[in-house]
C-alpha positions as CSV (number, residue, x, y, z in Angstrom):
1,M,-12.1,-4.6,-5.0
2,H,-12.1,-0.8,-5.0
3,S,-9.5,1.4,-3.5
4,T,-8.4,5.0,-3.8
5,I,-5.7,7.2,-5.3
6,Y,-5.0,10.5,-3.5
7,E,-3.2,13.3,-5.2
8,F,-0.7,15.0,-2.9
9,S,1.4,18.2,-3.5
10,E,3.5,20.5,-1.5
11,Q,1.4,23.4,-2.9
12,P,-2.4,23.9,-3.0
13,I,-4.0,22.3,-6.1
14,S,-6.9,24.2,-7.7
15,E,-9.8,22.2,-8.8
16,S,-9.0,22.9,-12.5
17,Q,-5.4,21.6,-12.0
18,R,-6.2,18.4,-10.2
19,A,-5.1,15.0,-11.7
20,T,-7.6,12.9,-13.6
21,I,-7.6,9.3,-14.7
22,D,-5.8,10.5,-17.8
23,S,-2.8,11.5,-15.5
24,L,-2.3,7.9,-14.4
25,P,0.5,5.9,-16.0
26,E,-0.3,3.0,-18.4
27,W,1.5,0.4,-16.2
28,F,-1.2,1.0,-13.5
29,F,-3.9,-0.3,-15.8
30,Q,-1.8,-3.1,-17.0
31,T,-0.8,-4.5,-13.6
32,V,-3.1,-3.1,-10.9
33,A,-6.5,-1.7,-12.0
34,D,-9.0,-2.6,-14.7
35,S,-10.8,0.7,-14.3
36,A,-10.7,4.0,-12.5
37,A,-13.0,7.0,-12.1
38,D,-12.6,10.6,-11.2
39,T,-14.8,11.4,-8.1
40,D,-17.3,14.2,-7.5
41,E,-16.8,16.7,-4.7
42,I,-19.0,14.8,-2.2
43,T,-17.2,11.5,-2.8
44,R,-13.8,13.3,-2.7
45,A,-14.7,14.8,0.8
46,V,-15.8,11.3,2.0
47,Q,-12.6,9.7,0.8
48,I,-10.4,12.3,2.4
49,R,-12.2,11.8,5.6
50,C,-11.5,8.0,5.2
51,L,-7.9,8.8,4.7
52,E,-7.9,10.9,7.8
53,Q,-9.4,8.1,9.8
54,H,-6.9,5.7,8.3
55,F,-4.0,7.8,9.7
56,G,-5.8,8.5,13.0
57,D,-3.7,10.6,15.4
58,L,-0.7,10.4,13.1
59,C,-2.0,13.1,10.9
60,I,-3.8,16.4,11.5
61,R,-6.1,17.6,8.7
62,D,-6.8,21.3,8.1
63,G,-9.1,21.5,5.1
64,D,-7.2,20.0,2.2
65,Q,-3.9,20.2,4.1
66,L,-2.4,17.2,5.9
67,H,0.2,17.6,8.7
68,F,2.0,14.4,9.7
69,V,3.2,14.1,13.3
70,C,7.0,14.1,13.8
71,D,7.2,10.4,14.6
72,F,4.9,9.3,11.9
73,K,7.2,6.7,10.2
74,A,8.3,5.3,13.6
75,R,4.7,4.6,14.5
76,Y,2.9,4.0,11.2
77,F,5.0,1.1,10.0
78,R,5.2,-0.7,13.3
79,N,2.3,-3.1,12.6
80,S,3.6,-4.4,9.3
81,Y,7.2,-4.8,10.4
82,P,6.8,-8.1,12.3
83,Y,5.2,-9.6,9.1
84,F,8.0,-8.3,7.0
85,M,10.6,-9.7,9.3
86,A,8.9,-13.1,9.6
87,A,8.9,-13.3,5.8
88,V,12.6,-12.3,5.6
89,Q,13.5,-14.9,8.3
90,A,11.7,-17.6,6.3
91,L,13.4,-16.5,3.1
92,A,16.8,-16.6,4.9
93,K,16.2,-20.3,5.7
94,A,15.4,-21.2,2.1
95,S,17.7,-23.7,0.5
96,Y,18.8,-23.5,-3.1
97,D,16.5,-26.4,-3.9
98,M,13.5,-24.4,-2.6
99,F,14.7,-21.2,-4.4
100,S,15.1,-23.1,-7.7
101,G,11.9,-25.0,-7.5
102,I,13.5,-28.4,-7.3
103,I,11.6,-28.9,-4.0
104,P,8.0,-27.6,-3.9
105,A,7.9,-24.9,-1.2
106,P,4.6,-23.1,-0.8
107,A,5.8,-21.4,2.4
108,F,8.8,-20.0,0.5
109,H,6.5,-18.5,-2.2
110,A,4.2,-17.2,0.5
111,A,7.1,-15.5,2.3
112,L,8.4,-14.0,-1.0
113,S,5.0,-12.5,-1.7
114,S,4.7,-11.3,1.9
115,V,8.0,-9.4,1.8
116,T,6.6,-7.2,-0.9
117,E,3.0,-7.0,0.4
118,S,4.1,-6.1,3.9
119,Y,6.3,-3.4,2.5
120,A,3.8,-1.8,0.1
121,D,0.4,-3.2,-0.8
122,R,0.0,-2.8,-4.5
123,F,-3.8,-3.1,-4.3
124,G,-4.2,-0.6,-1.5
125,F,-4.1,3.2,-1.4
126,Y,-1.9,5.0,-3.9
127,V,-0.5,8.5,-4.0
128,Y,-0.3,10.5,-7.2
129,D,2.6,12.9,-6.4
130,D,1.7,16.0,-8.3
131,D,5.1,17.6,-7.8
132,H,6.8,14.7,-9.6
133,A,4.0,13.3,-11.7
134,E,4.6,9.9,-10.1
135,L,2.2,7.2,-8.9
136,L,3.3,5.1,-5.9
137,P,1.6,2.8,-3.4
138,M,0.8,4.9,-0.3
139,D,3.4,3.1,1.9
140,A,6.2,3.5,-0.6
141,W,5.3,7.3,-0.9
142,L,5.3,7.7,2.9
143,R,8.7,6.1,3.2
144,K,10.4,8.3,0.6
145,E,8.9,11.7,1.5
146,N,9.9,14.2,4.0
147,L,6.8,14.3,6.2
148,S,8.0,17.2,8.3
149,K,6.2,19.6,5.8
150,P,2.5,19.7,5.1
151,Y,0.9,18.2,2.0
152,F,-2.2,19.3,0.1
153,V,-4.8,16.8,-1.2
154,G,-5.9,17.4,-4.8
155,S,-7.9,14.9,-6.6
156,V,-9.3,11.6,-5.3
157,I,-9.6,8.9,-7.9
158,D,-11.5,5.6,-7.3
159,Y,-10.0,2.5,-8.9
160,H,-11.1,-1.1,-9.2
161,G,-8.4,-3.8,-8.9
162,W,-8.0,-6.0,-12.0
163,M,-8.7,-9.2,-9.9
164,N,-12.0,-10.8,-10.7
165,T,-14.0,-12.5,-7.9
166,R,-12.2,-15.9,-8.4
167,S,-8.9,-14.1,-8.3
168,E,-9.9,-12.2,-5.1
169,E,-11.0,-15.6,-3.5
170,R,-7.5,-17.0,-4.4
171,R,-5.9,-13.8,-2.9
172,V,-7.9,-14.2,0.3
173,S,-7.0,-17.9,0.4
174,M,-3.3,-17.0,-0.2
175,R,-3.4,-14.4,2.6
176,M,-4.8,-17.1,5.0
177,K,-2.0,-19.4,4.0
178,E,0.6,-16.6,4.4
179,R,-0.8,-15.8,7.9
180,N,-0.5,-19.5,8.9
181,A,3.0,-19.5,7.4
182,Y,3.8,-16.4,9.4
183,E,2.6,-18.0,12.6
184,R,4.7,-21.1,12.0
185,M,7.7,-19.0,11.0
186,S,7.3,-16.7,14.0
187,A,7.0,-19.6,16.4
188,E,10.2,-21.2,14.9
189,Y,12.0,-17.9,15.0
190,C,11.0,-17.3,18.6
191,D,12.1,-20.8,19.6
192,T,15.6,-19.9,18.4
193,C,15.8,-16.6,20.4
């Protein structure tokens, strides 16, 4: 599973000053990635175009500069919010026995994972914040930043998630179970409204 780290800064970043894999913190390789690679200029351009497509009409690109629309946060997080709330609702219904593990509760564990994953996917896009030398999942960075000012894209780094194929299969299976749990929880929640 490959994904991308984008370096962002409030100031233009010259090619010689761009972050490299050596700029990445050790925790990233201990918990998220088993490898990473700096990209060449062609791959960098392609990945910036992919990011532009990911944001769609919520972001305007001018060369290496990104301008986020004024209602970016209100619109961008709208799709993940129902999943987050369904997971929160499921956790709110958890008994102490479920919480402590006295009673097996796969839906509880799925909801707990889903709260985190729906807030910030730790195996998705990342931002290396050049201004603070900080690496964050894209969604976490977007939530904390003032998006009314433009940002410049510096380096683009490819990374491979530490999960092997068997782990990836388990993750996909878990996502399917989570989605089913969401649907059950949402139906239960809607029935009480």
